[in-house]
N, C-alpha and C positions, 0 to 999 in steps of 0.2 A: 267639398273643396273645389275650388276653382281650377280651371284649366292652367293657369299661370302658376299657382301653387303647385299643381301635380308636375308641370315643366320643370320647375326649380328643384322639386323634390328628386325628379329623375337624373337631373343634371348631377346633383350633389351625390346621389348613390352611384353613378357611373364613376365619378371622380375619384370617390373612396375605392371604389373596386379596382380601378386602374393603379392607384397609390398601393394597395395591398398586394397586387400581383407583379409588380415591378421587381426586378432580381436585386437581391441585396449584394452588396460588396462581398460578403461570405459565400454567396453562391456562385460567384464568378470563378472560373478556374485560374490557377495561378499563370503568370505569363511565361512564356516560354523561356528557357535559360538562355543566356546570352552567348552567342556563338563566337568564338575566337575568330577575328578577321586579321588578315595581314593589314599593315599601315597602308593608307592610300599611297599611290605613288607621288613623289615629290612633283609639283608642278613644274612645267618647264618654262622658263621665262622667256620672253623674246629677247634678242639681242638688244643691250641698251641703245637708246636712241641717242644720236649725236645732239648733245645738249645745245649746241651753238645753232642748229638748224632743225631740230626735232624730227630729223629723217631716221626712220629705223633702218638698220642695214639689213638688206635682203629683200626690201619693199620695192615696189614699183618706182617710188619716189627716188628711192637710192640708185636704182637702175638708170633712170633718166639723168639724176644728178652725176652720176660717173660716166655714162656714156655720152652725155650731152643731149641726147634724143632717142626716142625709140623709133625713127623713121628715117629712111634713106630715099633721096629723090632719084629719078630716072629722066634721062631725055626723052624727047618725043620718039615714040615707036622704038624704043630700046628697052633692054634688060641689062645692058653692061653697067657694071660697078665702077663709077668714077673715083677719083683721087678722094673727093670729100666723103662718099659713101663708104670708101676703104677705112678712112680714119674712124668713121663712127662705128662701123661693124667691128673694127679692131678694139675699140673701146669696149662695145657690148661683149666680145668674146672674153675680153679680160674680166669683166665683171662677172660673166657666166662661170669662168673657172675658178672664182671665188665662191659660187654657190652651185656646186655640183648636183644638187637635188632639185634645183629650179628647171622646170619644162617651159618650153616656148612654143607658140605657134607664130610662124612668119606668114603675114598677110599681104597678098599681091593685090595691088590696085591700078587702075588706068584712068585716063581722062574720059569724058563722055564721047568723043570722035571715034567712029568705027562701030561695027556691029557687037552685038552682044556676045556672041561666040568668039569673036575676035579678041576682044578685050578680056574675057575670062582666061583665053589662051595666054595672052600676053601677060597679065596678073600673075599667072600660074608660073611663067618663066621668071618674073621678077622676084617671086618668093623663093623659087628654087636657086636662083642665082645668090640671093642673100644668105640662104640656108648653105649652099655650098661654100660661100666664103667663109661663114662662121665654122664650118667642119674643117676647112683648111687651117684654121685658126686654133683648132684643137678641141672644139665643142662637139660632144658625141652626137651623132645623128639620131640615136635612140631617144635624146632629149627633145628633138624638134620635130614638128609637124608644119606642113604648108597648108594654105588654103588660098583661094583665089576669089576675090570680090569683083573682079572686072571693074565695070563703070557703076555698080550698083550701090557703092557707099561712098559718095564722093565727100570728101573733107572740106572743099570750099565749093560754094555755089557760084555760078557765073559761067558765061561761055566766052571767055577772053583768055588769052596766054597765060596770066597770072594764075587763074583759077585752075588751068590745065596743069601748069607745073607743080601745083601744090597736091593735084589728085594722082599724079604719076608717082606712086611710092610703093615701099614695102614696109610694113610696121612689124615690129618684134613685139609680140603680146606675151606677157607672162602667165603661165597657167596656175 
């Protein structure tokens, strides 16, 4: 016999042995009995979107649409809430009263003038001022945290008064 014939014969015998040793359907154990399970909980659908705008109630887009913006601006070297900021924060508080489970972080920012430490402290005072105004409007302080970024996260690039004015802000971020 040639080596090729012996190889083919060996492969054929091996295949027959594997088929003969394979478990039969009758050899397998029966499947476990079905366990009674509780029906899955009904999915909670998100609130319906406003068809005219596509905005989902309770979303960031809804927050901005209702409040006008998520930012309030400050004068140079100040953390006083002016009339414009009062109006914005009042609308933010009204929206937050509609969604009592929403938590927020008020971020304080400063322009690039001043030291890092000074701007971190000023950003903190701005965030606290916005938080305190929201609290005075009835928003629970347990839902709010503050953080200061100082001059580390500018919104506008530039070293002119227009860029500085944009960067002096407190941002209400939904968590």
